[in-house]
N, C-alpha and C positions, 0 to 999 in steps of 0.2 A: 597626722593624717597623710596618707600617700598623695603625691602630686598626680593630678589627673592630666594625662597627656592626650593630645589629639594630633591629627595630621591634616594639613591643608595642601591642596594641589595648586601651586602657583606657576602658571605656564607649564614648563616641562619638569619642574622640581617638586618634590614632596618636602614640606617644611614641618617639622615637629613643633608644636606649640603647647603651652600648659597654663594652668591657672587663669583661664580666660575671663572669669568673672571677678577677678581680684581688682578692687578699685585702685587706680594709680593717681587719681586726683581727688581732692576732698569733696568735690561736687558729685562724685560717683562715677566719673568717666573711667571705664574699666580697661584692662589690658585688651579685651576683645574690641573695644571701641578704638583703642590706639592702633591695633593691627588693621582694623577695617579702614581707618583713615589712611594709613600709609599704603595699603594695597590700592586704594582708590586714587590717591594723589600721585602714585608712582609715575604715570606717564608724563606728568608735568615736572616732577622733582628730579627724576633720574638724569636728564641731560645736564643738570647742574651739579651732579655728584660724580658723573662719569670721569674716570681716570684721576680722581682726586682722593688722596689718602684721608680717611675719615677718623675723627676722634668722636667717640660716643660719650654722652653724659647719661649715666644710668641711674635710675631711681627704682631699685628692686622692691622697695616697700612703699612706694608712693612719694609724691612730691613734697609731702609734709613730714617725711621721715629721713631726709638727707639723700645725698647723691655722691657719685664718684666718677672721675674721668677715666675712660678706658681707651688706651691707644693700641696696645697689643691685642691681636686677635686672641680671644679666649680659648682655653682648652675645650676641645670638642667642636671647634669650628668646622663646619662641613667642608669636604674637599672641593666642592664646587664654588665656594666663596673665594673670590680673588683676593689675594694679599700682595703687599709690596714691602719688601725689607729695605728700610731706609735708615740712614744715620739718625740718631736721636737728636732733635733740635738743640743746637747750642753745644753739643758735645765736642765737635771737631774731631771725633775719633770714629773711624769706620767700624771699629769693633763694638761701639756702643750703638746698637741698632734696635729698631722697633719693627715688628711685623704688623703693619697697618692693614686694616680692612679697606678695600676699595669697593664701594657699592655700585655695582654695574647693572643690576637687574632687580625686578620686583621681588623675587624670592629672597635675595640678600636683604632687601629693605624690610621684609616681613620677619625674617630671621632676627634681624637687629631689634625690631619692635618687640619680639618675644623675649628678648633680653632686658626689656624695660629701658632700652636706649631711646629715651624720649627725644633727646636732642642729638642732632648730627652737625658737627662742625668740620669745615674743610678749608684748605688754604687757597690762595689765589693762583696756584700753579698746578700742573698735572704731572703724572708719571707716564712714561712711554710704555709700550708693550714689553720691553726688556728691563724695565725698572729705572730708566734714565729720568732724572728730574729735569723738567723743562722750565724755561723762563716763565715768569708770571704772564698770564694772558688776560688778566683783568685787574682793575684797581678798585679799592674800596675806601670809602670815607665813612667812618662810624661817628655819628652825631649823638652825643650824650648830654642831656639837659641837666644843669645844676639847679636844684630847687631854689626858688619857686618856678623856674622855667619848666616847660613840659614839651611834649612832642610838637606843640603848636610853634614854639620858637625853633625847634629842629626843622620844621617844614620851611620856615623862612630861610634858614641857612641852606637847606637842600636845594632850593631853587637857585641860589647863588652858585652852589657847586655844580649843578646841572649845566649852567651856562658856561662853566669852565671846561667841563668834560666832553661836551659835544653830543651828537645825535644818538649814540648808543647808551647814554646815561639812563639808568633805571633806578627806582627807589623801592625799598621794602621796609616794613616795620621790623624792629628787633624782636618783636614778640613780647617785649617788656615795656620800657619807657622811652626808648629812643628810635632813631631812624638811621638807615644806611643807604648810601648811594654808591652804585657800582657803574663801571663802564669797561668796555673792551680796551685792552692796553697792549701796545707793542713798541713803546717809546722809551725803553731803557729803565732806569732806576725809578720805580713808581713811588717808593718811600720818600726819596728826596724830592721828587716832583710834588707830591702831596704836602710835604712839609712846607714847600715854597708857597703853595696855594693857601695853606692854613695861615701862614704869617701874613700873606697879602690880605686875606679876608679879615683877619684880626685887626690889621692896621686900618682897613677901610670901615669896619663895623665894630669898633671897640666896645660898644655897649651890648653887643650880641654874641660875639665869637671870641673864644680863647683857644690857644693852640698848645698849651702846656697842661700837665696833669695837676698842677698845684691846686688843691681843693679850696684854699682860702680865697682864690680869685674867681672861682667858678660860679658863685651864687648868682642865679638869675640869668646865666649865660649858657651857651652851648659849646661844649668841648668838641672841637674838630680833631678827632683822633686819627692822625695820619699814620701813626705807628703800626696800625693793623696791617700795613703792607710789608712788614717784616716777614721774610719767608718762613720764619719759625712760628709765626702766629696763624691762627685760624679764626674764621668767623662763622656764626651759625648759618646753616645752609638755607636757601629759599625753601619755603614750605615746611620747614622743620617745626615740630611742636616745641614748646618751651616748658620747663619744669616749674610752673607757677601754680597759683591756687586754682586757676581754671586752665583748660587746654587751649591756651592762646597759641598762635602760630606766627612765625616770622613771615609776614605776608607781603608779596609784591603789590604795589599800589600804583594807580594811574597818577600822572602828573597833575591832572585837574583836581584829584582828591587831595594831593599835597598842597596845592595852591589854595584850596577852599577850607583847609583844616582850621577850625576855630575853637575846638574843645579837645581836651586830653583824651577823651574816649572816642573821638571821631575815627581814629585809625587803630582800633582794637578789634581783632577778629579771632574767632574760635574755629576749631576744626571744621565744624559743619558749615559755617559761613564761608570758609575758604573753598570748600568743595563746590558750593554754590557759585562762588566768584569764578572759579576756573571753568565751570560749565558756561558761564556768561561771557567771560572775557578771554578765555584761553590762558596761555602762559604769558603774563606781562613781563617776564624776564627774558623772553625769547631774543630781544636785541643783543643779549650778551653772547649768544651762540654763533659760532662762525658759520 
């Protein structure tokens, strides 16, 4: 059956889309729904994507049919989509490069959604207008619960992290089972600094926090993953969908919500709920923006 193509006018761009009625989530959430979500969340999401090379996680046949990571801009990328040619992480060779997409506008976000790029991941640093890689401007702590611990325990650790990172600290769900805390950063080696904080909290709260990946010691505790500040790594962007059974979102949350969290499902939000939250609260990640 031939692919049915349509065209959407997004600001001053015309974006080709196709197969809009194709379900991408088992609950029936379609590509049309994905595109609608990203078009509507764009004003809140784009400031956190700007100038950051994006990695897409694409689910062309739906979240129950597998996925793949996409770093290179695919063949047929429109000429108006910004790209940045950068060394491949860890290669150490300038000749080993990747042509990353940099999501600067709503049209690019919708174009990516049409590729079934449900998840967008970005680093903690930016690229300049001429492609220069800047120093990290934010720090991230990824809190991952080891069963039977849940996001409830992550919230307890997040409050401890907030008190270390200061007034720009913000929190968001991972969109899966964990929690992430970010803050603006201009104080040098963020990875080493967060490693120090992780070890301090582990020493002060040994029944709650672990700072190493060793699975055998993580049961019932929260992994303080400081390694996400490695410049070669990315984290899921604020407001990104996740490729789960439902269209859950990596959702910015208020600190009073974090402090009050008592059940694992207290901080689970789907696309429609996130749109309602932004209408009510605005961008809860705005403190990260300069």
